[in-house]
C-alpha distance (Angstrom), angle and dihedral (degrees) to the residues before:
residue distance angle dihedral
M1 . . .
S2 3.75 . .
I3 3.77 90.8 .
N4 3.80 109.6 58.8
F5 3.81 137.1 156.0
E6 3.71 101.0 -154.5
G7 3.84 107.8 157.1
R8 3.91 92.7 12.6
V9 3.78 127.4 120.5
A10 3.70 118.4 -146.8
I11 3.81 133.3 -170.4
V12 3.87 117.6 -157.3
T13 3.79 116.5 -172.9
G14 3.78 118.9 -153.0
A15 3.88 88.0 23.2
G16 3.72 102.1 147.5
N17 3.72 96.9 81.4
G18 3.87 144.4 14.1
L19 3.88 117.3 -4.1
G20 3.69 96.0 -4.9
R21 3.78 91.6 56.1
S22 3.71 90.7 48.3
H23 3.88 92.0 49.8
A24 3.74 92.3 49.0
L25 3.80 94.8 51.3
A26 3.73 92.0 44.5
L27 3.77 93.7 52.8
A28 3.85 91.2 46.1
E29 3.82 90.7 49.9
R30 3.90 88.4 58.5
G31 3.78 94.1 48.4
A32 3.90 105.8 -88.1
K33 3.77 122.2 141.4
V34 3.79 104.5 -128.8
V35 3.75 135.5 -151.5
V36 3.81 103.7 -155.8
N37 3.85 104.4 -151.0
D38 3.83 117.4 -169.2
L39 3.81 129.7 147.1
G40 3.75 84.8 -163.2
G41 3.72 96.3 -133.7
A42 3.82 130.1 149.6
R43 3.74 124.6 -93.8
D44 3.90 90.9 -85.3
G45 3.81 92.9 48.2
T46 3.82 99.5 -100.7
G47 3.70 124.6 131.7
A48 3.74 130.1 14.8
S49 3.82 136.1 -126.8
S50 3.82 137.8 162.2
D51 3.60 96.6 -154.1
A52 3.86 98.8 96.5
A53 3.85 93.4 46.0
M54 3.79 91.5 48.9
E55 3.78 89.1 51.3
V56 3.82 92.9 55.8
V57 3.83 89.4 47.7
A58 3.72 90.6 53.4
L59 3.83 92.0 49.5
I60 3.82 89.4 49.5
E61 3.96 93.6 48.0
S62 3.87 89.5 43.2
A63 3.88 88.2 61.1
G64 3.80 92.1 48.8
G65 3.84 97.8 -96.0
E66 3.80 132.6 126.5
A67 3.77 124.8 -117.9
F68 3.82 145.7 138.9
A69 3.66 133.6 -159.2
H70 3.79 126.4 -125.8
G71 3.79 127.1 -177.5
A72 3.81 98.7 -152.7
N73 3.73 115.8 156.4
V74 3.75 100.1 -133.0
A75 3.71 93.8 -147.7
K76 3.90 87.9 65.8
F77 3.70 112.0 71.0
D78 3.84 96.5 -160.9
E79 3.82 89.6 57.8
V80 3.87 89.5 48.9
Q81 3.79 90.1 47.5
D82 3.80 88.9 54.8
M83 3.69 92.4 49.5
V84 3.92 92.9 51.4
N85 3.79 91.2 45.2
Q86 3.80 89.8 54.3
A87 3.84 88.2 51.2
M88 3.78 90.6 50.7
E89 3.84 94.3 47.7
K90 3.83 91.0 49.0
W91 3.78 102.8 41.6
G92 3.79 106.2 4.2
R93 3.79 100.8 -128.0
V94 3.78 144.9 47.1
D95 3.79 117.9 -142.7
I96 3.79 105.5 164.7
L97 3.85 133.9 35.7
I98 3.79 122.1 -175.8
N99 3.83 108.7 -167.6
N100 3.87 97.1 -154.6
A101 3.72 105.3 138.0
G102 3.73 116.9 118.9
I103 3.79 151.4 142.0
L104 3.73 139.6 -154.8
R105 3.73 129.8 -129.7
D106 3.78 100.8 167.6
K107 3.83 122.7 -174.1
S108 3.85 133.7 128.9
F109 3.78 108.4 -89.4
S110 3.80 93.8 -109.2
K111 3.83 91.4 58.5
M112 3.86 96.0 38.7
D113 3.76 123.0 110.6
L114 3.73 114.2 -136.0
A115 3.84 88.2 -129.4
D116 3.72 88.0 64.7
F117 3.77 91.8 47.2
Q118 3.83 91.2 51.2
L119 3.86 93.2 46.3
V120 3.71 94.2 53.8
M121 3.82 91.2 46.3
D122 3.88 89.0 48.9
V123 3.82 94.8 54.3
H124 3.76 100.5 38.2
L125 3.90 102.8 34.6
M126 3.73 103.9 22.8
G127 3.76 93.6 36.3
S128 3.84 88.6 57.9
V129 3.87 89.5 44.4
N130 3.82 91.3 48.3
C131 3.83 93.7 49.1
T132 3.81 94.1 42.0
K133 3.95 91.0 50.1
A134 3.75 90.9 50.4
V135 3.76 92.9 55.1
W136 3.80 101.1 32.0
E137 3.70 100.7 90.2
I138 3.71 92.9 42.5
M139 3.88 90.7 54.1
R140 3.83 89.5 46.6
G141 3.67 92.4 50.0
Q142 3.87 93.1 52.7
N143 3.72 92.1 39.1
Y144 3.77 91.0 -128.4
G145 3.85 134.9 92.4
R146 3.78 141.1 142.1
I147 3.78 116.0 -160.6
V148 3.79 128.0 -177.6
M149 3.64 126.8 -166.0
T150 3.72 120.4 -161.4
T151 3.78 111.4 -132.4
S152 3.96 128.0 165.3
A153 3.67 143.0 -143.5
S154 3.80 86.0 -114.6
G155 3.84 86.9 64.7
M156 3.77 96.3 44.6
Y157 3.89 98.5 39.7
G158 3.75 106.2 12.8
N159 3.79 133.3 -112.2
F160 3.83 129.3 -144.6
G161 3.80 112.7 -103.4
Q162 3.88 95.9 16.0
T163 3.76 106.7 92.0
N164 3.88 89.3 132.5
Y165 3.86 94.4 44.6
G166 3.73 94.6 41.5
A167 3.71 92.6 50.1
A168 3.75 92.0 51.3
K169 3.71 94.8 45.3
M170 3.83 91.5 52.5
A171 3.81 91.5 45.5
V172 3.80 93.6 58.1
L173 3.88 87.0 61.4
G174 3.73 91.3 57.4
F175 3.80 87.0 49.5
M176 3.85 90.8 49.3
N177 3.79 93.8 49.1
T178 3.82 95.7 57.0
L179 3.70 95.2 41.3
V180 3.70 88.9 55.2
L181 3.76 89.9 60.7
E182 3.77 92.8 43.3
G183 3.74 97.9 45.6
G184 3.73 102.4 38.2
K185 3.95 95.9 92.3
N186 3.84 87.4 57.0
N187 3.92 95.4 50.0
I188 3.84 92.1 -107.5
H189 3.67 109.0 149.2
V190 3.79 117.0 -165.4
N191 3.81 124.5 -166.2
A192 3.81 142.7 159.5
L193 3.72 133.2 -125.4
A194 3.77 120.1 -150.7
P195 3.75 103.8 -165.8
T196 3.83 135.1 -178.1
A197 3.82 113.3 -169.1
G198 3.76 140.2 147.9
T199 3.77 100.4 -101.5
R200 3.83 134.4 134.2
M201 3.82 85.6 -82.2
T202 3.83 89.5 63.6
E203 3.84 105.1 21.1
D204 3.87 95.7 106.0
L205 3.80 95.5 40.1
L206 3.74 102.4 60.7
P207 3.87 134.9 42.6
A208 3.82 119.1 -101.2
E209 3.91 95.1 -111.1
I210 3.81 89.7 55.7
L211 3.90 91.5 43.7
D212 3.81 90.9 52.6
L213 3.88 88.5 64.6
M214 3.68 95.8 48.0
T215 3.72 100.6 73.1
A216 3.82 122.1 175.9
E217 3.85 88.3 -132.3
S218 3.73 91.9 62.0
V219 3.78 91.0 57.4
S220 3.88 92.1 44.3
A221 3.82 90.2 56.8
G222 3.85 86.1 64.8
A223 3.71 93.7 40.6
L224 3.85 92.1 57.4
V225 3.89 88.4 54.1
L226 3.69 87.1 62.8
C227 3.76 94.3 49.6
D228 3.82 94.4 50.0
E229 3.81 122.8 110.5
N230 3.77 87.0 -115.8
A231 3.78 94.5 48.9
P232 3.82 121.4 140.4
T233 3.85 119.7 -119.2
R234 3.74 131.1 -127.5
T235 3.88 90.3 13.8
I236 3.81 125.0 144.6
L237 3.72 105.5 -148.0
C238 3.81 116.4 -167.2
A239 3.76 116.6 -159.6
G240 3.85 135.6 174.3
A241 3.67 141.8 131.3
G242 3.90 91.9 0.8
G243 3.70 91.8 -51.9
Y244 3.96 120.7 120.8
A245 3.75 128.8 -175.6
T246 3.87 139.5 150.2
A247 3.79 123.3 -123.9
S248 3.78 125.1 -156.0
M249 3.73 140.8 177.6
Y250 3.71 114.5 -121.4
E251 3.85 135.0 -169.4
T252 3.75 125.8 -149.7
D253 3.79 116.7 -122.8
G254 3.72 87.6 -114.6
I255 3.87 133.7 -168.4
F256 3.76 140.2 -80.5
V257 3.76 120.4 -128.7
P258 3.85 117.2 -166.9
K259 3.82 116.7 -120.6
E260 3.77 96.6 -104.8
S261 3.82 90.1 55.8
Q262 3.80 100.3 42.4
N263 3.80 97.5 124.1
P264 3.80 136.1 120.2
D265 3.78 92.1 -105.7
E266 3.72 94.1 57.0
I267 3.87 91.3 48.7
V268 3.74 93.6 51.7
S269 3.91 90.1 47.4
K270 3.89 88.3 58.2
W271 3.80 97.0 37.7
D272 3.80 94.5 118.5
E273 3.79 91.1 52.6
L274 3.77 96.8 46.3
S275 3.74 92.0 50.2
D276 3.77 95.8 44.1
T277 3.84 104.5 128.9
A278 3.85 95.5 -157.7
E279 3.67 95.4 105.4
H280 3.75 99.7 26.2
K281 3.82 120.1 149.6
A282 3.81 140.5 -175.3
L283 3.82 108.4 -118.6
E284 3.75 121.2 -134.8
S285 3.75 96.3 -142.5
G286 3.81 140.7 -5.5
S287 3.83 90.8 -98.4
K288 3.78 87.6 62.5
Q289 3.81 90.4 69.5
T290 3.83 91.4 52.2
E291 3.90 89.7 46.6
K292 3.78 89.6 52.7
F293 3.80 97.4 49.6
V294 3.85 92.1 43.9
M295 3.79 90.3 49.9
K296 3.85 90.1 53.1
A297 3.82 91.0 48.3
M298 3.89 91.2 49.7
A299 3.74 92.7 47.5
A300 3.86 90.6 52.7
L301 3.72 92.0 48.5
Q302 3.88 93.7 50.6
G303 3.77 88.4 52.1
């Protein structure tokens, strides 16, 4: 196996079932010591049980690997910190974090309670923030870290009935983009996985013959690429049913409008030009957009 994780310690959240379970088993198979995190709740986040996480630990140990279970609610930082402390006490480092834990509270926005919106944001976004915060200084200190956010096509492109989920899944990409800039000097690579798989999150949305193609293992193959020593950084890897692709946000080159003409009518009149994708680019940081527009203005002033 060219990709291996011997000597590496990984934390996988939401690892009792579905994708998280598959990620944890795949990492352990390639040598990682694994913290199997799972609150053990239902798909909507209610309830709690350690049974699923303990089963994953048993499978890893029966294959000769090392693992322990922790039932931290990722939305509660003190519980996450306790999980990370236990990993440090047991193994002395944390190399990999896969922020996978998630819940669904799907409803159209007009029918959605704000409490359901907040809870989904708390688990997906703040859960990722809490877990990342708890390992960040460890990774900086050891000059090594691989962090995987879990995003979704629902966030990048929208999906009816998922304003809460979509907002959270787009938010983790903004979180990723800045962590890449702040963690690069310490060899911390941060990427995002956009999975589609037949799990309990999707089991009642798709027919059985389609779900049979959408294995969790096919997604985990992509996830492990993002955990590797040679992983890219700031990459959104889309994975499902054996298909793999990357997604990016691009900005058109745009136009410059002189000060005396900066009005909505002028912008509308040049809409086709400003939205022309021929010279579009993925920007490295928010400041690059400012730099681009200022350079256009300066070039116009210089004639």
